[in-house]
N, C-alpha and C positions, 0 to 999 in steps of 0.2 A: 379391442374390447368393445363389444356391443352393449350399449347402456341406454336406458330411458329413465330420466329422473335421477335424483341423487347428485352428489358432488363429483367433480372430475378427479381422476386418480393423479397423484403427484407425478410430474413428468420424469423426475429422476428415478422413481420406483419403476415406472413403465419402461424406461430406457434400459434398465438393468434386466428386466424381464425379457425384453426383445433381444438383448445381447445373448442371454442364455439360450434362447430358442435358435438364434442364428449360429452360435458356436456349436450347438449339438446337431445342427442340420435338420431340424424338425419342421414339419409342415402340417397344416390343418387337414382333417379328413372331411369329405363332403358329408353334409347332414341334411335331414329333412325334419320338418316339425317346427315348433316355435323357435324364433331366432334367439330368445333369451332362455336361460335355464334356472334362474333364481329370482324370487320375488320377496320383497320386504316392504310392506305398505304400498306406496305408489312407485317404488323403485324397482326397475327390472334390469337385470344384468346377465350377461353370459359368463358365468364363473366356471362352468364345467365344459371341458372340451377334450377331444381325443387328438393327440399329436403323434405322428410317426416319423421315422427317419426314411431316407431314400430306399434303403434296403427293404424295409417293410412295405413301402409303396410299390416296389417292383414285385415282391412276392405275392402281394394281395392287391392287384390293380383295381378290383371292384369293391374295395373296402368302403363301408358306409356306416355312418353314425345316425341313429334314430333317437329323437328326443321324445320320451314318454312321460305323460302326466301321471303322477302317483299321489295318493292321499296321505302317505306316511311322512312326507318331508316337504319343505318349502323349495327343495331343489327338484328339477326334473331328472328322471333316470335316463342314463345313456345306454342304449342297447347297440352293441357293435356287431355288424354283420360282415363276415369275411367275403361275402359275395353279394353284390347289389341285386343280382338277378332274382334272388329269393323274394325281394320286395316288389319287383315289377309285376304289373298286372298283365294278363294275357290280352293281346289286342288282335283284332282281325286285320289291322293295317300292317302290310309288309313293305318295307322300303328296300329296294335293291341298291347295292353300292354303286354309285355313279362313277363313270369313267373320269380319270384325271391323268393328264399327261405327266409322266415321271421325268424329272430332269436328267437322271442318270442314263435314260435311254439314248440321249444324244451322244453318249460316249461309245455306243455300239454302232459299227458300220452297217449292220443288218437293218437298223432302224430306218435309215434314209432309203434303203432299197425297198422296204415295205411301203413307205409313204409314196415313193415314186411310182411303184407298181399299181397301188390302189388309186392314186390320183389320176393317172393317165388312162386307166381302163374305162372305156366308154365315156371319154372326157367331154364329148360334144353333146351327149344325150341326157346327162344328169346335172343338177345344180350343185352349187358349192356346199350347201348344208348337207346334202346326201353324201357328197364325197367325204366330208369331215366325219360323218357317222360311219362310213365304211372304213376309213382310216382308223378310227377309234376301235372298231371291232377287230380289225386285223392286228393292231398293236396289243390289245388285250389278249388275244389268242397266242401271239408270239411271246408275250411276257410270261404267260402261264406255262407254255409248253417248252420254251427254250431258255429264257432268262431265269425263271424259277425264283424261289425264295432266297433273297440275298444272304440273310443271316445263316440260313441252313447250309447254303453252298460254301460259305466261309468256313464253317465248322468241318464240313466234309473234306475240303481241300487241306485244312490244317492237319486233319487226321491222316490224310494221304501223304503229307509232307514228312510225317514221322517215319515213313518207310524208307526214306533216304536221309540218314543222319549226316549232319554237316561235316563230321570228322571221319567219314568213310571215304577214303581216297581211291577206292576201286574204280576201274575204268567204266565209264557209263553212268555211275551213280551221281556224280556231280552235275553231269549234263541233264539227267532226269530231274534232279533237284531244281535246277534253274528253270526248267519248263514248268514244273509244278508251282514254283514261287511266283511266276508271272500272273497266274490266275488269282491267288489270294490278294495280291496288291491291287489288282484291277477291281475286284469286288469290294475291297475295303474303301476304295475311292467312291464306288457306287453307294456304299452304305453311308458315307459321310454326306454325299449329296442328298440322299433320301432323308436323313434325319434333319438336315438343314431345311429342306422343303417342308417337312412336317412341323418343325418348330417355328417357322416363319421369322427367324431372327435375321436382322440386317447386318449384324456386326461380324458374322462368320465369313472368313475368306477361304478360298480353295487352298488346301494344304494345312489348315489349322488342325490341331489334334482332335480326333473324334472321341471325346471323353464322355464319362458317365454324366457329367454336368449337362452336356448337350442333350443326351437321352432323357434325363430327368426334366429338362426344360420343355422338351416336346411332349412328354407324357403329362406333365402338369398343365400344359396349355390345353391338351385334350380333355383332361378332367374338369378344368375350369369352364370350358365351353359346353360341357354336357348339360343338357336341361333335364333335371330330374322331375320337375313338376312346376306348376305355376297357377296362380289364382286368375280365373277368367274375369270377364267384365262384370259378372254378377257376384263375385267374391267367393265362388266355389273353387276348391282346390282340385286341380286336374293332374293326374300322373300318367295316365295311359297315353300312348302315342297319338291316338285319334283325338282324345280330349285336348291335349296340348296343341295339336294342329288346328283344331277348330277354334280354340281360344285365340290364337294368334291371327288366324284369318279374319275372325270377327273384329279384332282390335284394329288391324290394318285397314279393313274396309271402312271402319268408322273414322279412323285417323285421316285417311286420304279421300274422304267423301267431299263432294262439291257442295257448297252452300249458296251457289249462284253469284252473279255479279250485279248487285243492286247499286243504283246511283253512280254508275261508272262515269256518267257525263260530268259529275262534279270533279272527278279526278282528272279526266281527259282535258277539261278546260284549262287546267293549271299546267299542262305539259306543252312545251313549245317544240316546234320542229327543229331538229338538230342534224339530221342525216341529209346531206346535200345530194344533188343528182350525180355529182362526180363520185361520191362514196358509193351510191347505189350501183353505178356502172361497174365499179371495181368489185363490189360484192356479188354482182350478178354474173360475173364471168364463169364459164363452165369449169368445174373441178377437174383436176388432172391427176394422173397416176403418181406424179412426183409429190403431190400434196398428201396422198394416201401413204406413200413410203415415208415421208417426213413425220407423219403422225405416228407410224409404227416405231420409228427410231426413238421417239420421245417417251415411249412406254417403258417402265421398269420391267425387266424380263420375268421376275419371279413373283409378281403379285398373284393373288388367288384367282383362279380361272372362273369363268362364267358357267352357264348351264351345260355347254358342250364339253367342258373339261379341258380345253386347250388354253394354255397360258400364252402370254405374248412371246415367251422364249421360243415356243414351237413355231410361230409365224416368222420370227426374226431368223431362226436357224435354217428354216427350209423355205425361205421366201423365193429362192430361185426356182423352186418346184411349183409352189402354189400361188405365187405373187400375182401373175397375170389374171388368173381366174378370180382371185379375191378382189383385186382392183376393179375388174370389169363389173362385178356385182355391186360394189360400193358406188361406183360412178353411175350405174343405172339408177340407184336410189337417189343419189344427190342431184344428178342432172336431169333425169327423166321422170322422177317421182315413182319409180317402181315399188311394188309392195315389199315391205321388209318384215312382215309378220313372222316369218319362219326363223328369222335371225335375231329377234329382239326380246326373246325370253330372258328373264332375269331372276337370279336367286337372291333372296334377302337373307343374309347371314346375321345372326343375332349375337351381338357382343355384349357380355354382362357389364353393366356400369358399376356394380357393387360386388363385394366379395360373396354375398349370399343373396342372389336374386330370388325374389318371391313373387313379384307382380309383373304384369306385362310391360309396365313402364320402366322396369329395371333393366331392360335390354335395349341396346342401340341397334337399329337396323342399318346394315351396310349393303348396298346393292352391288352384286357381282354380275357384271354384264359380260356378254360375249365380246371377244376382241373385235369382231367385224363391226358390231354396234359402236364400240369405242373408237374405231378408226374413223367412222363417219362423224361422230361427235367431235373428235379432236380436229378433224379437218375444218369443220365449221368454226370452232373456237379459234384456230390459228388464223383464219381469214378475218374474223371479227376483231382480233386484238388491236389492229391499227385504228379501228373506229371507236372502240370503247372509251378511250380518254376524252373524246369529243362529246360522247353521249351521256356518260355518267357524271353526276355532279362532282365538283372538286372536293366537296365535303365528305364524299364516300371514299374512305381511305384504305379500303381492303379490296382484294380480288382484282386489282388493276395493276399492271406492271409499272414499277416506279413509285408506287405508293405503299405506305407502311401502316398497318393497323395500330401500331404503337403510337401513332400521332394522335389518335383519339384519347388514349390514356393521358398523354401529356396535356392535351387541351382541356380534358375534364379536371385534371389536377390543378391546372392554372386557374380555371374558372372557380372552383371551390375555394382555392387559396385567396383569390381576389375578393370573393364574397365574405369570407371569414375576416380578412384584414380590412374590410370596409373600404376597399379601393374603388368600388363601383358606386357611382352616385345615383340618386333617384329613389331612395327609400328602400324598403325591405326586398330581399331577393330570395328565390328558392331554386333548387335544382330538381328537375323531374327526370327520372330514369325510366325509360320504356323498354320492356323486354318481351318480345313476341314469342310465345311458346311454340316450339316446332315450326319455326318460320318457313323453312323450305318445304315442309310437308303440307302447308296450308295454302300454297300459291295456286290460284285459279288459272287454269290454262287459257281460258277465253279472255280473261282480263289482261293477262300477259301479252296475248296476241294484239289486243286493241291498243295497249300502251306502245308496243313496238311500231304499229302502224301510225299512231299519233306522233311518234318521234321522227317518222319519215321513212322507215324501212318500206321497201317496195312490196305491194300486195302480191302474194303468191311466190315470193322469193324466200329469203332467209327467215322472214318473219313466220312463215308457215312451216318451213323445214325445221327451225329451232324448236317449235312447239311439239312437233312430231318426235324429234330425236331426244330432246333434253327432259322430257317428262318421264315418268316411270313407265317402262314397257310392261307387258304382261308378266306376272310373277308365277314361277313354276312350283310344282309340288304343293298344290293347294289352290292355285289359280284364283287368288284374291283379285276382285275387280276394283281397281284403283281409278279414281276420277279426278284427282288433284295431286299436287306435289311435284317437286323437281328432283331429278336424279343428281346426286352429288358424286360425280365420277372421280375415282382416285386412280392415278396411274394411267 
């Protein structure tokens, strides 16, 4: 219940209302317009809404609810469109559907043959990024011309199966039936993997039933992540693709803008050297292929891919084919300082923080980096893990192995309890809570580098390499120019 002003609804009443919605299998319809539909004095509430069951959502995937202001009532009118496209404005911007490696391709023998053929062709004359692009094009062509539409193929094979009844015992009929049965089973396994990949659920295991619930989960996730419109920095509502794109580019360029490093000497004077020469010698050792392979094994295989469309599962499955070339390129960047511009493009996925996102701050940006970029980052992190406990203050209880962020909660609780119980002597006490808004997004790269050098990290070593790799690389599909902030790599 979206509400501004007025008293809260009784919890028992709302609980029964939610139970009715759950029992009937109803779900909200996407809407645009004001988030509230009723006004009385200073009280604003959303009393009116459109609810549909899963069958209606499947029949009308583009169903949309529009809130219209009318003078005849204190309620807004609800206009229901069966097709959202009638509301969308024409835009000059056209986005092609980017390539994404499908998990079910790994079940086809032909997939590995295509990858091997494309990878070894002119292997000494082209780079890794070009090879990946060529593999992507070949797999797309193969999927379109050979694999085809999975759901459509299952229907065709089921229709073909009807030609061979299970109770017909004539010679040859049962043999033909067995041959036909093998294909639907294979494609149903493919369909399960496809929906699992679309839904991004972590609880589904191979062999679980491919149910309507899973399909609905994937479709609901797609509807929730669809951006219908947003208010830009000036408060103007944008619905066109170009308008939404420019709104987010402007927001990110402002969010990740540098403000300079003023009075850094005051900070550096309070930092003592903690990295010893022995630590630096260990950190300065050349990276090896074993470290790259270790980083790959630590990655979850089914996380969302980066700009090139290849997930970690592709690299793990076909490492015997591509591993040597990938490792060689990573080691050139890590050990020789080779240019990594072509492999560091990143997508910023926008995850809604609230049910009805309206403003730019209602979305959480998640960086989707290419696996090659993540391999180098993880290799650096693995090497620095042994040094971090000596460098980071013992009062920092998170992001260090062996420490727990819950220790802060316990310490804060005990501190407040002691003050309330007057167990601490010395007069009045107070507790000050500091919260830095968008802390990771506001880190200055140059200040971080100076702090690492002050701690004792060697000039030109990991101190420089970390700043290059752990900051935000260039962002695709809009090319926002980011000048501050750190990448929070997941997986």
